[in-house]
C-alpha positions as CSV (number, residue, x, y, z in Angstrom):
1,X,11.1,-15.4,-12.3
2,X,10.3,-11.9,-11.1
3,X,6.5,-12.4,-11.7
4,X,6.5,-15.6,-9.5
5,X,5.7,-14.9,-5.8
6,X,5.5,-18.4,-4.3
7,X,7.2,-21.6,-5.4
8,X,6.3,-25.0,-3.8
9,X,9.0,-27.5,-4.6
10,X,8.6,-31.3,-3.9
11,X,6.7,-30.6,-0.7
12,X,6.1,-33.6,1.6
13,X,4.1,-33.6,4.8
14,X,3.7,-36.6,7.1
15,X,1.4,-37.3,10.0
16,X,3.2,-39.2,12.7
17,X,0.8,-41.7,14.2
18,X,1.1,-44.6,16.7
19,X,1.1,-47.1,13.8
20,X,3.7,-45.2,11.9
21,X,3.9,-42.2,9.5
22,X,1.2,-41.4,7.0
23,X,2.2,-39.2,4.1
24,X,-0.6,-36.6,3.5
25,X,1.2,-34.5,0.9
26,X,3.4,-36.4,-1.6
27,X,6.0,-34.5,-3.7
28,X,3.8,-31.6,-4.5
29,X,5.1,-28.7,-6.7
30,X,3.4,-25.6,-8.1
31,X,3.9,-21.8,-8.4
32,X,1.7,-18.8,-7.7
33,X,2.3,-15.7,-9.7
34,X,2.0,-12.1,-8.5
35,X,-1.6,-11.0,-8.8
36,X,-2.7,-14.5,-9.6
37,X,-5.6,-16.4,-8.1
38,X,-4.5,-20.1,-7.9
39,X,-7.1,-22.7,-7.0
40,X,-6.3,-26.0,-5.2
41,X,-9.2,-28.5,-5.6
42,X,-9.9,-32.0,-4.4
43,X,-12.0,-34.0,-2.1
44,X,-11.9,-33.8,1.7
45,X,-8.7,-35.3,3.1
46,X,-6.6,-35.0,0.0
47,X,-4.1,-32.7,1.6
48,X,-5.2,-29.2,0.5
49,X,-5.4,-27.6,4.0
50,X,-2.3,-29.4,5.0
51,X,-0.4,-27.5,2.3
52,X,-1.9,-24.2,3.5
53,X,-0.7,-24.9,7.0
54,X,2.7,-25.9,5.7
55,X,3.1,-22.6,3.8
56,X,2.3,-20.6,6.9
57,X,4.2,-23.0,9.2
58,X,1.1,-23.3,11.4
59,X,1.0,-27.1,11.2
60,X,1.0,-28.7,14.6
61,X,2.0,-32.2,15.8
62,X,1.4,-34.9,14.6
63,X,1.9,-33.1,11.2
64,X,5.5,-32.5,10.1
65,X,7.0,-31.1,6.9
66,X,9.5,-33.9,5.9
67,X,10.7,-32.6,2.6
68,X,10.7,-30.0,-0.1
69,X,10.9,-26.2,-0.2
70,X,8.5,-23.3,0.1
71,X,10.0,-20.3,-1.6
72,X,8.6,-16.8,-1.1
73,X,10.6,-14.5,-3.4
74,X,13.2,-17.2,-3.5
75,X,13.5,-17.4,0.3
76,X,12.8,-20.8,1.8
77,X,10.2,-20.3,4.5
78,X,10.9,-23.7,6.0
79,X,14.4,-22.6,6.9
80,X,13.5,-19.3,8.6
81,X,13.9,-19.0,12.4
82,X,10.5,-18.7,14.0
83,X,11.2,-15.0,14.8
84,X,11.8,-14.3,11.1
85,X,8.7,-16.3,10.2
86,X,6.6,-14.2,12.5
87,X,7.5,-11.2,10.3
88,X,6.3,-13.1,7.2
89,X,3.2,-14.6,8.7
90,X,0.1,-12.3,8.3
91,X,2.3,-9.4,7.1
92,X,3.3,-11.0,3.8
93,X,1.2,-14.2,3.8
94,X,-2.3,-14.0,5.4
95,X,-4.8,-16.7,5.8
96,X,-8.6,-16.9,6.0
97,X,-9.2,-20.2,7.8
98,X,-11.9,-22.8,7.1
99,X,-15.1,-21.7,8.9
100,X,-13.4,-18.3,9.5
101,X,-16.6,-16.5,10.2
102,X,-16.7,-18.4,13.5
103,X,-13.1,-17.5,14.4
104,X,-13.8,-14.0,15.7
105,X,-13.7,-13.6,19.5
106,X,-17.3,-13.4,20.6
107,X,-16.4,-11.4,23.7
108,X,-14.6,-8.6,21.9
109,X,-16.0,-5.8,19.8
110,X,-14.8,-6.0,16.2
111,X,-12.8,-2.7,16.5
112,X,-10.8,-4.2,19.4
113,X,-10.0,-7.3,17.3
114,X,-8.7,-5.1,14.5
115,X,-6.5,-3.3,17.0
116,X,-5.1,-6.6,18.4
117,X,-3.9,-7.6,15.0
118,X,-2.6,-4.3,13.9
119,X,-0.8,-3.4,17.2
120,X,0.9,-6.8,17.4
121,X,2.2,-6.7,13.8
122,X,2.7,-3.0,13.2
123,X,2.7,-1.3,16.6
124,X,-0.3,0.8,15.6
125,X,-2.0,3.0,18.2
126,X,-5.8,2.6,18.8
127,X,-6.4,5.7,16.7
128,X,-4.4,4.3,13.8
129,X,-6.1,0.9,14.2
130,X,-9.5,2.6,14.1
131,X,-8.6,4.5,10.9
132,X,-7.4,1.4,9.2
133,X,-10.4,-0.6,10.4
134,X,-12.8,2.0,8.9
135,X,-10.9,1.9,5.6
136,X,-11.2,-2.0,5.5
137,X,-14.9,-1.9,6.4
138,X,-15.6,0.4,3.5
139,X,-13.6,-1.9,1.2
140,X,-15.8,-4.9,2.1
141,X,-19.1,-2.9,2.1
142,X,-19.9,-2.7,5.8
143,X,-20.9,0.5,7.5
144,X,-18.1,1.9,9.8
145,X,-20.7,2.5,12.5
146,X,-20.8,-1.3,13.0
147,X,-17.1,-1.4,14.3
148,X,-18.3,-1.2,17.9
149,X,-20.6,-4.2,17.5
150,X,-19.9,-7.8,18.7
151,X,-19.5,-10.7,16.2
152,X,-22.9,-12.2,17.1
153,X,-24.6,-9.0,15.8
154,X,-23.5,-9.7,12.2
155,X,-24.8,-12.2,9.7
156,X,-22.6,-15.1,8.7
157,X,-21.7,-13.4,5.4
158,X,-20.8,-10.2,7.2
159,X,-18.6,-12.0,9.7
160,X,-16.8,-13.7,6.8
161,X,-16.3,-10.2,5.2
162,X,-14.9,-9.0,8.6
163,X,-12.4,-11.8,8.7
164,X,-11.3,-11.0,5.1
165,X,-11.0,-7.3,6.1
166,X,-8.8,-8.1,9.1
167,X,-6.6,-10.2,6.9
168,X,-6.3,-7.4,4.3
169,X,-5.6,-4.8,6.9
170,X,-1.9,-5.9,7.0
171,X,-1.7,-5.7,3.2
172,X,-0.2,-9.2,2.6
173,X,1.1,-10.1,-0.8
174,X,-0.5,-13.6,-0.6
175,X,-3.8,-14.5,1.0
176,X,-4.6,-18.2,1.5
177,X,-8.4,-18.8,1.6
178,X,-9.2,-22.3,2.9
179,X,-12.9,-23.1,2.1
180,X,-13.9,-19.5,2.9
181,X,-17.5,-19.8,1.8
182,X,-18.4,-23.4,2.7
183,X,-20.9,-22.6,5.5
184,X,-22.7,-19.9,3.4
185,X,-25.6,-20.1,1.1
186,X,-25.1,-19.8,-2.6
187,X,-26.3,-16.1,-2.9
188,X,-23.9,-15.0,-0.1
189,X,-21.1,-17.1,-1.6
190,X,-21.5,-15.3,-4.9
191,X,-21.4,-11.9,-3.2
192,X,-18.2,-12.7,-1.3
193,X,-16.5,-14.2,-4.3
194,X,-17.3,-11.1,-6.4
195,X,-15.9,-8.9,-3.6
196,X,-12.7,-11.0,-3.4
197,X,-12.2,-10.6,-7.2
198,X,-12.8,-6.8,-7.0
199,X,-10.4,-6.5,-4.0
200,X,-7.8,-8.6,-5.7
201,X,-7.9,-6.6,-8.9
202,X,-7.7,-3.3,-7.1
203,X,-5.0,-4.3,-4.6
204,X,-3.0,-6.8,-6.8
205,X,-2.4,-9.4,-4.1
206,X,-2.1,-13.1,-4.9
207,X,-4.6,-15.7,-3.7
208,X,-4.4,-19.4,-3.0
209,X,-8.0,-20.5,-3.0
210,X,-8.7,-23.9,-1.5
211,X,-12.0,-25.8,-2.0
212,X,-13.5,-29.1,-3.1
213,X,-16.0,-27.2,-5.4
214,X,-14.6,-26.9,-8.9
215,X,-17.6,-24.9,-10.1
216,X,-16.9,-22.3,-7.5
217,X,-13.2,-22.3,-8.3
218,X,-13.9,-21.8,-12.1
219,X,-15.7,-18.5,-11.3
220,X,-12.7,-17.1,-9.4
221,X,-9.3,-18.6,-10.4
222,X,-6.9,-18.1,-13.2
223,X,-5.3,-21.5,-12.8
224,X,-6.3,-24.7,-11.0
225,X,-4.4,-27.5,-9.4
226,X,-6.3,-30.8,-8.7
227,X,-5.2,-33.0,-5.8
228,X,-5.9,-36.7,-5.2
229,X,-4.7,-38.7,-2.2
230,X,-2.0,-36.2,-1.4
231,X,-0.7,-35.9,-5.0
232,X,-1.1,-33.0,-7.4
233,X,-2.4,-34.8,-10.4
234,X,-3.2,-31.9,-12.7
235,X,-2.4,-28.1,-13.1
236,X,-3.6,-25.9,-15.8
237,X,-5.4,-22.6,-16.6
238,X,-9.1,-22.6,-15.8
239,X,-10.3,-23.1,-19.4
240,X,-8.0,-26.1,-20.0
241,X,-8.9,-27.8,-16.7
242,X,-12.6,-27.2,-17.3
243,X,-12.9,-28.0,-21.0
244,X,-10.1,-30.5,-21.6
245,X,-9.0,-32.1,-18.3
246,X,-6.1,-34.5,-18.6
247,X,-6.6,-36.6,-15.5
248,X,-9.5,-39.0,-15.1
249,X,-10.2,-37.8,-11.6
250,X,-10.5,-34.2,-12.8
251,X,-13.1,-35.3,-15.4
252,X,-15.0,-37.1,-12.6
253,X,-15.0,-34.0,-10.5
254,X,-16.5,-32.0,-13.4
255,X,-19.0,-34.7,-14.2
256,X,-20.2,-34.6,-10.6
257,X,-21.4,-31.0,-11.1
258,X,-25.1,-30.7,-12.2
259,X,-25.2,-29.3,-15.7
260,X,-27.4,-26.2,-16.1
261,X,-28.4,-24.5,-19.4
262,X,-26.6,-21.4,-20.5
263,X,-23.0,-20.2,-20.5
264,X,-20.7,-20.5,-17.5
265,X,-18.8,-17.3,-16.4
266,X,-15.1,-18.0,-15.7
267,X,-12.4,-15.7,-14.3
268,X,-11.0,-15.2,-17.8
269,X,-14.3,-14.6,-19.5
270,X,-17.3,-16.7,-20.6
271,X,-16.9,-20.4,-21.3
């Protein structure tokens, strides 16, 4: 379908251990549409991040993709030569890693880190990188005068915004966000999520949002997939999964969230 950007088909990922292979992702299939925010939820160790690394082909031994397809516009990423995959990675599919705010190089000014990324993938000059970095800082609400600062001079929430800005600088069609707000307090979480929604609406990119927090996901996503022990046990729009979950595990996840009075705000409106 022309409105489908990414298709995961029967994906299987094993970890090859001394005692034999452990299957971490078991026959998982789902789609992500253009301009869609798709959430992948589940407890720690259920295979969410393993799927993210499989999509970007950043999984390292002992992890191996042993089956399935990952189709970007109908093209199987798993079959691309590494040189071709490098043209896809970051340019078409970007990733904000777990604890991403700590992934900035502490010895380099932020401006230099923007230049490293842009020069490597687009051949941009320092002047072009500076211009792009200023535009990205404005997008995420940080003064451009801070570009010459070092990462330690920013708060945790600002560092997270910088990482998102660097990812957006290459204008990818899909951004994978793996637990991007876990280390932040709830107020900063809310600010960053609102900013992600605003950026997604204005730029139209797709998002794969990975977290164990269903409440957080319900505020951001259009559809949600729930994983349990490597299997995708439920997929549905945010209202269906929140109001009428099919799988018992999904119901348990919702029941684990403290209930507060008032109406919940969802991506598609108010619950």
